[in-house]
C-alpha positions as CSV (number, residue, x, y, z in Angstrom):
1,M,6.4,-10.1,11.3
2,H,9.0,-8.3,9.1
3,Q,9.7,-4.7,9.6
4,S,8.1,-2.5,7.0
5,A,10.3,-1.2,4.2
6,S,8.7,2.1,4.9
7,A,9.2,2.1,8.6
8,G,10.9,5.3,9.6
9,H,9.7,7.2,6.6
10,A,7.3,9.4,8.6
11,H,8.1,13.1,8.7
12,R,11.1,12.9,6.4
13,G,12.3,15.9,4.5
14,P,12.6,16.4,0.8
15,D,16.2,15.1,0.8
16,A,15.3,11.9,2.6
17,I,12.3,11.4,0.2
18,G,14.6,11.9,-2.8
19,D,17.1,9.4,-1.4
20,M,14.4,6.9,-0.8
21,L,13.2,7.2,-4.4
22,R,16.7,6.9,-5.8
23,R,17.5,3.8,-3.6
24,A,14.3,2.2,-5.1
25,G,15.6,3.0,-8.6
26,L,13.2,5.9,-9.3
27,R,14.1,9.4,-10.5
28,P,12.8,11.8,-7.8
29,T,10.6,14.0,-10.0
30,R,8.7,16.8,-8.4
31,Q,5.4,14.9,-8.6
32,R,6.9,11.6,-7.3
33,A,8.5,13.4,-4.4
34,A,5.3,15.3,-3.5
35,L,3.2,12.1,-3.7
36,A,5.9,10.2,-1.7
37,A,5.9,12.9,1.0
38,I,2.1,12.6,1.3
39,L,2.2,8.8,1.3
40,F,5.0,8.2,3.7
41,G,4.6,11.3,5.9
42,Q,1.9,9.8,8.1
43,G,3.2,6.4,9.1
44,D,1.9,3.1,7.7
45,R,-1.5,3.3,6.0
46,H,-3.7,2.1,3.2
47,V,-4.7,4.3,0.3
48,T,-6.4,4.1,-3.1
49,A,-5.4,6.2,-6.1
50,E,-8.6,8.3,-5.5
51,T,-7.8,9.0,-1.8
52,L,-4.2,10.0,-2.6
53,Y,-5.4,12.2,-5.5
54,D,-7.8,14.0,-3.1
55,E,-5.0,14.4,-0.5
56,A,-2.6,15.8,-3.2
57,R,-5.2,18.3,-4.4
58,Q,-5.9,19.4,-0.8
59,A,-2.1,19.8,-0.4
60,G,-1.9,22.0,-3.5
61,V,0.0,19.4,-5.5
62,P,-0.9,19.8,-9.2
63,V,-1.3,16.2,-10.4
64,S,-3.7,14.2,-12.5
65,L,-5.5,11.1,-11.4
66,A,-3.7,9.2,-14.1
67,T,-0.3,10.3,-12.7
68,V,-1.3,9.2,-9.3
69,Y,-2.3,5.7,-10.6
70,N,1.0,5.5,-12.5
71,T,3.1,6.6,-9.5
72,L,1.4,4.2,-7.1
73,H,2.1,1.3,-9.5
74,Q,5.7,2.5,-10.0
75,F,6.2,2.7,-6.2
76,S,4.7,-0.8,-5.9
77,D,6.9,-2.2,-8.6
78,A,9.9,-0.7,-6.9
79,G,9.0,-2.3,-3.6
80,L,8.0,0.9,-1.8
81,L,4.3,-0.1,-1.6
82,R,2.3,-3.3,-1.4
83,A,-0.6,-3.5,-3.8
84,I,-3.7,-5.2,-2.4
85,A,-6.2,-6.1,-5.1
86,V,-9.5,-6.3,-3.3
87,D,-11.6,-6.8,-6.4
88,T,-11.3,-6.0,-10.1
89,T,-12.4,-2.4,-9.7
90,R,-10.1,-1.2,-6.9
91,T,-6.6,-1.6,-5.7
92,H,-5.5,-0.4,-2.3
93,F,-1.8,0.4,-1.6
94,D,-0.2,-0.3,1.7
95,T,2.9,1.6,2.9
96,N,3.7,-1.4,5.2
97,T,5.4,-3.9,2.8
98,G,6.1,-6.4,5.6
99,D,4.3,-9.8,5.9
100,H,0.8,-9.3,7.2
101,H,-2.8,-9.8,6.2
102,H,-5.9,-7.6,5.9
103,F,-9.5,-7.2,6.7
104,Y,-11.6,-5.5,4.0
105,L,-14.6,-3.6,5.4
106,E,-17.3,-3.9,2.7
107,A,-19.5,-1.1,4.0
108,T,-16.7,1.6,3.7
109,N,-14.3,0.0,1.1
110,E,-11.5,0.2,3.7
111,V,-8.6,-2.1,4.2
112,I,-7.1,-2.5,7.7
113,D,-4.3,-4.6,9.0
114,M,-5.1,-7.8,10.9
115,P,-3.4,-8.1,14.3
116,A,0.1,-9.6,14.0
117,A,0.3,-13.4,14.0
118,F,-3.5,-13.6,13.6
119,I,-3.4,-16.1,10.7
120,R,-0.8,-18.7,10.0
121,V,-0.6,-19.9,6.5
122,E,0.6,-23.5,6.4
123,N,0.8,-26.4,4.0
124,L,1.3,-24.4,0.9
125,P,1.6,-26.5,-2.3
126,D,4.9,-26.6,-4.2
127,P,4.8,-23.8,-6.9
128,P,4.8,-24.9,-10.5
129,E,8.3,-25.8,-11.9
130,G,10.5,-22.8,-12.4
131,C,8.4,-20.6,-10.0
132,E,8.7,-19.5,-6.4
133,I,6.2,-18.2,-3.9
134,T,6.9,-14.5,-3.3
135,K,4.1,-13.8,-0.8
136,V,0.7,-14.9,0.3
137,D,-2.1,-12.3,0.7
138,V,-5.1,-13.1,2.9
139,I,-8.0,-10.7,2.7
140,V,-10.9,-11.4,5.0
141,R,-14.1,-9.5,3.9
142,V,-16.2,-8.3,6.8
143,R,-19.5,-6.5,7.2
144,A,-21.7,-5.4,10.1
145,V,-24.0,-8.0,11.5
146,A,-27.6,-7.4,10.7
147,N,-29.9,-6.8,13.7
148,R,-31.7,-9.9,14.5
149,K,-35.1,-9.7,16.4
């Protein structure tokens, strides 16, 4: 298991957040910095644009849902977040960018990490000519077992 690129970001001050954004090639605007502080201030976790938007509003950060979507995708493109496309309607973002896989809890629309070394991905095919495999995402969908009588 690789260490998360975000490891150690918890409880960082504004200067550290600005440095993190600059190292990722992003200008630390007020909104980016505020969203990054909310995202990375609680350790590794999974969020959707909607949950981050709600947290930002509760924290008094004046930001639109569109800005949250754009910022999450910018952070993902810069390698600060890992995008997890569960279906065509919702993307979850993981602050842990290291190699790991996920459970998707259908009843609550939550994504949680699988235990380390839970799944081994073997015998991958060679990628098409001129391409390389960058990562393999395994998402196992789970739901509560119906009561059987």
